[in-house]
C-alpha positions in Angstrom: 132.9 118.2 94.0 131.3 115.1 92.4 134.0 115.1 89.8 136.6 115.0 92.5 134.9 112.1 94.2 134.4 110.3 90.9 138.0 110.9 89.9 139.3 109.6 93.2 136.9 106.6 93.8 135.1 106.2 90.5 137.4 103.5 89.2 137.3 101.2 92.2 135.0 98.2 92.5 134.6 98.9 96.2 133.0 102.3 95.4 130.4 100.8 93.1 129.8 98.0 95.6 129.1 100.4 98.4 127.1 102.7 96.2 124.9 99.8 95.0 124.5 98.5 98.6 123.3 101.9 99.8 120.9 102.2 96.8 119.5 98.7 97.6 119.0 99.6 101.3 117.3 102.9 100.4 115.0 101.1 97.9 114.1 98.5 100.4 113.2 101.1 103.0 111.1 102.9 100.5 109.3 99.7 99.6 108.6 98.8 103.2 107.2 102.3 103.8 105.0 102.2 100.8 103.5 98.8 101.9 102.9 100.3 105.4 101.3 103.4 103.9 99.0 101.3 101.8 98.0 99.1 104.7 97.4 102.2 106.9 95.2 103.9 104.3 93.0 100.8 103.9 92.6 100.4 107.7 91.8 104.1 108.0 89.3 104.0 105.2 87.5 101.0 106.8 87.4 102.6 110.2 86.1 105.9 108.8 83.3 104.1 107.1 82.4 102.3 110.3 82.4 105.6 112.3 80.3 107.3 109.6 77.7 104.5 109.6 77.5 104.6 113.4 77.1 108.4 113.4 74.3 108.3 110.9 72.5 105.6 112.9 72.8 107.7 116.1 71.4 110.7 114.2 68.6 108.6 112.8 67.6 107.4 116.3 67.7 110.9 117.7 65.6 112.3 114.8 63.1 109.5 115.0 62.6 110.0 118.7 62.1 113.8 118.1 59.6 113.3 115.3 57.7 110.7 117.3 57.4 113.2 120.1 56.2 115.9 117.7 53.7 113.4 116.2 52.3 112.4 119.6 52.0 116.1 120.6 50.2 116.9 117.4 47.7 114.0 117.9 47.2 115.2 121.4 46.4 118.7 120.3 44.0 117.4 117.6 42.2 115.1 120.1 41.8 117.7 122.8 38.4 119.3 123.2 39.7 122.8 123.7 40.8 123.2 120.1 
């Protein structure tokens, strides 16, 4: 099939002009998509880091509050006269 197309249109300048214009358009589309992909990946990486830092900070606050309660309860038990 490609041989028939080449035999029919392969010798004309218009065929090569159209083929090259289609190739250029495809390459431009690929380049734009690669740039968009790179930008998207950088933004996602930054946002993921922010979310992880905030999640760790929230867990830290929760654990600190829990351990402070345990510590105060332990001191309360040690100071009570019934023990």
